[in-house]
C-alpha positions, 0 to 999 in steps of 0.5 A: 208365553213361550220360554226363552231358549239358550243364547246361540253361538256368535256368528261369523263377522258380517260382510253385508257392506262389502262388495266383491266381484269376479271380472273377466276381461277378454282379449278383445275388450282392451283399448289401446292408449297411444299417449301412455303406451298401454292398454286399458279396460273400464269397468263401470260400477256403482261402488260408493266413492268412500269405499277402499277398492282392492284389486287382484289379478289372477296369475299362474302363481295365484291372486296378486294384488295390483299393481303387479309386475310379471316377468315370465314369459314376458315382462308385463304389468297390471295397474288400476285407477279408480274414477269414483267421483264423477257421473260415470263411475268406473275402475280402469284396469291397465296393462303394459307389455314392456316387450311390445307396447302395442300387443294386448293380452292374447287371452282372457285376464281374470280379476277380483274387485273388493270394495270395503267400507272405511269402518270395516278396514278400521276394524281390521287393522292387522289384515294384509290387504294385499293378500287375497286369501287373508282378505277373503277369510277375514271378510267371509267372501265367497 
C-alpha cells in the first residue's frame, strides 16, 4: 500500500457554476424599436433563470457596468433586460442615442456577460459587482 503524501496547498476558489461570455454586437445586428425609440439586440441563451446576470460594456475607459451612460463624443446609454422565464430565454441589450434616436451604433460594441448562481454571490458579500476587474478576480474568470 503506498504511503500517503503531505496535504497540498489550498487551490483558488472554484467557479464551475459561473458562466461568462464575451459578446460582440456588430453595427448591423441592432434592431430599432420605434415605440421606445431605442435600439436592441437579443442574445439567446440557456443561462438558468435563478442566476444573477451582470453585464458590462467595453468603453474607451474600460469595462463599465450596465446601465451605463456616456456623454462623449455623443450622449448615449446602454441598458439591459433579461427574459429568462419563457420558452425562449434571452438577454436584451439596449442602446439609446440621445442626439438622434434613429442612429444605431456605427461600429462593433463589446460586452461581457457574467451569470452567477445565487449561492456564490452570498459567499462574496463584499464584492463590488459593478467593478468587472473585481468580479473577474474574485470568481477567477479568464
